Legacy VTK file of the C-alpha trace (Angstrom):
# vtk DataFile Version 3.0
C-alpha trace
ASCII
DATASET POLYDATA
POINTS 181 float
-14.332 8.357 -1.784
-11.066 8.742 0.063
-10.778 11.321 2.814
-7.477 12.346 4.383
-8.941 12.296 7.894
-10.106 8.680 7.673
-7.372 7.028 5.581
-4.293 4.970 6.392
-1.666 3.556 4.029
-0.648 -0.114 4.156
2.811 -0.699 2.662
3.150 -4.461 2.232
6.401 -6.417 1.870
8.488 -4.441 -0.636
11.554 -6.482 0.121
14.871 -7.783 -1.057
15.449 -9.337 -4.443
11.739 -10.133 -4.762
10.966 -6.424 -5.238
13.156 -6.410 -8.341
11.604 -9.597 -9.702
7.986 -8.450 -9.887
6.424 -7.481 -13.204
7.100 -3.862 -14.189
9.061 -3.388 -10.956
10.556 0.042 -11.782
7.152 1.638 -12.469
5.555 -0.073 -9.483
8.321 1.129 -7.176
7.936 4.679 -8.507
4.185 4.618 -7.778
4.821 3.206 -4.301
7.288 6.013 -3.556
4.844 8.667 -4.850
2.071 7.352 -2.608
4.335 7.277 0.444
5.407 10.872 -0.243
1.760 11.923 -0.642
0.825 10.142 2.603
3.644 12.014 4.354
2.427 15.344 2.960
-1.129 14.622 4.152
0.064 13.185 7.521
-1.728 9.910 6.743
-0.650 7.125 9.109
1.412 4.353 7.542
1.442 0.664 8.418
4.597 -1.059 7.135
5.020 -4.819 6.968
7.887 -7.137 6.117
7.258 -10.802 5.346
9.897 -13.068 6.934
12.726 -10.528 6.515
15.232 -13.123 7.731
14.468 -15.099 4.539
13.377 -12.478 1.987
15.428 -9.497 3.149
14.579 -6.018 4.365
12.499 -3.386 2.608
14.299 -1.974 -0.435
16.464 1.048 0.335
14.498 3.821 -1.392
11.232 2.764 0.267
12.845 2.124 3.639
14.402 5.591 3.556
10.961 7.185 3.004
9.287 5.097 5.701
11.917 5.032 8.447
11.227 8.423 9.966
7.460 7.759 10.074
6.984 4.103 10.892
8.774 0.919 11.772
8.452 -2.394 9.986
6.159 -4.982 11.508
7.652 -8.418 10.882
5.197 -11.158 10.041
5.068 -14.751 8.896
1.394 -14.896 7.909
0.607 -13.826 4.374
-2.224 -11.586 5.551
-1.022 -8.679 7.653
-4.051 -9.208 9.880
-2.718 -12.668 10.746
-0.009 -10.881 12.733
-1.298 -9.723 16.159
1.156 -6.796 16.295
-0.093 -5.530 12.922
-3.738 -5.921 13.962
-3.024 -3.895 17.122
-1.263 -1.175 15.115
-4.184 -1.040 12.678
-6.640 -0.659 15.528
-4.486 2.101 17.070
-4.451 4.247 13.890
-8.273 4.169 13.980
-8.918 4.751 10.244
-11.640 3.016 8.212
-10.253 3.511 4.689
-7.049 1.701 3.850
-4.898 2.311 0.767
-3.025 -0.908 -0.007
0.195 -1.197 -1.991
3.067 -3.660 -2.168
3.969 -7.143 -3.313
2.959 -9.734 -4.261
-0.529 -8.904 -5.504
-1.804 -12.494 -5.452
-0.438 -13.448 -2.016
0.157 -10.930 0.784
-1.638 -8.013 -0.880
-4.701 -10.103 -1.768
-4.974 -11.844 1.604
-4.514 -8.599 3.526
-7.044 -6.731 1.372
-9.563 -9.559 1.730
-9.169 -9.696 5.515
-9.406 -5.920 5.861
-12.568 -5.943 3.742
-14.068 -8.767 5.815
-13.380 -6.728 8.974
-15.397 -3.796 7.626
-12.652 -1.577 6.248
-13.086 0.208 2.928
-10.083 -1.141 1.025
-8.521 0.640 -1.958
-5.909 -1.520 -3.687
-3.711 0.688 -5.845
-3.355 -1.405 -9.004
-0.273 0.376 -10.360
1.470 0.168 -6.953
1.098 -3.597 -6.504
2.653 -6.389 -8.537
3.556 -10.070 -8.739
6.414 -11.947 -10.354
4.015 -13.137 -13.057
1.737 -10.626 -14.758
-1.077 -13.198 -14.961
-1.110 -13.630 -11.161
-1.323 -9.846 -10.751
-4.260 -9.475 -13.154
-6.104 -12.517 -11.793
-5.874 -11.256 -8.225
-6.960 -7.711 -9.186
-10.035 -9.234 -10.881
-10.774 -11.409 -7.860
-10.468 -8.510 -5.417
-12.824 -6.435 -7.568
-15.345 -9.333 -7.557
-15.091 -9.500 -3.771
-16.003 -5.810 -3.388
-12.539 -4.349 -2.895
-12.027 -0.984 -4.604
-9.374 -0.968 -7.313
-7.771 2.419 -7.997
-4.575 3.934 -9.375
-1.969 6.185 -7.835
-3.312 9.253 -9.618
-6.919 8.443 -8.680
-6.014 8.050 -5.009
-3.946 11.232 -4.809
-6.623 13.300 -6.571
-9.374 11.835 -4.360
-7.392 12.849 -1.301
-6.782 16.346 -2.691
-10.418 16.864 -3.753
-9.556 20.279 -5.278
-6.703 22.176 -6.911
-7.153 24.681 -4.077
-5.970 22.189 -1.448
-3.021 23.669 0.518
-0.872 20.617 -0.331
-1.793 20.611 -4.036
1.550 21.896 -5.382
3.554 19.623 -3.085
1.584 16.505 -3.981
0.689 17.025 -7.653
4.336 16.598 -8.693
4.000 12.928 -7.791
1.441 12.317 -10.516
3.089 14.456 -13.174
6.238 12.318 -13.296
LINES 1 182
181 0 1 2 3 4 5 6 7 8 9 10 11 12 13 14 15 16 17 18 19 20 21 22 23 24 25 26 27 28 29 30 31 32 33 34 35 36 37 38 39 40 41 42 43 44 45 46 47 48 49 50 51 52 53 54 55 56 57 58 59 60 61 62 63 64 65 66 67 68 69 70 71 72 73 74 75 76 77 78 79 80 81 82 83 84 85 86 87 88 89 90 91 92 93 94 95 96 97 98 99 100 101 102 103 104 105 106 107 108 109 110 111 112 113 114 115 116 117 118 119 120 121 122 123 124 125 126 127 128 129 130 131 132 133 134 135 136 137 138 139 140 141 142 143 144 145 146 147 148 149 150 151 152 153 154 155 156 157 158 159 160 161 162 163 164 165 166 167 168 169 170 171 172 173 174 175 176 177 178 179 180
């Protein structure tokens, strides 16, 4: 079960034209934005990566705008975020054991990051409606593989409600709007 005090958010490679090419991109982007807003409301630390931004481009504007005041992008060349020493250091510094994972592409950077986090003892929650790939089959195949490997698969609404725990939470009204849209 997710707990605000022990959770971090990993926002992986939501960049350039690729972000608009993934399956169901508009819905996925909406879920990503809702989760970032919820993380901000809960003061959950955010780790933000960009894969080869010189080739793929920067994080898409709406996501970058939400992230910029809270975090800075960590540029990487490895598909797994943990293959980047700067990212690994940042992860260690936030000192959280549960990681919510969202971004693109599900079968490459998201999968390899989730797998490496899991292998390093983190409880990994991949948010299935906030990750995507260019091809729907790749997305579904990688979700199935992650589940087989012991990675928790959740949805945006599941994650937000797990963090809230109760309708009496002081942030309930601020955060619930993100799952009613």
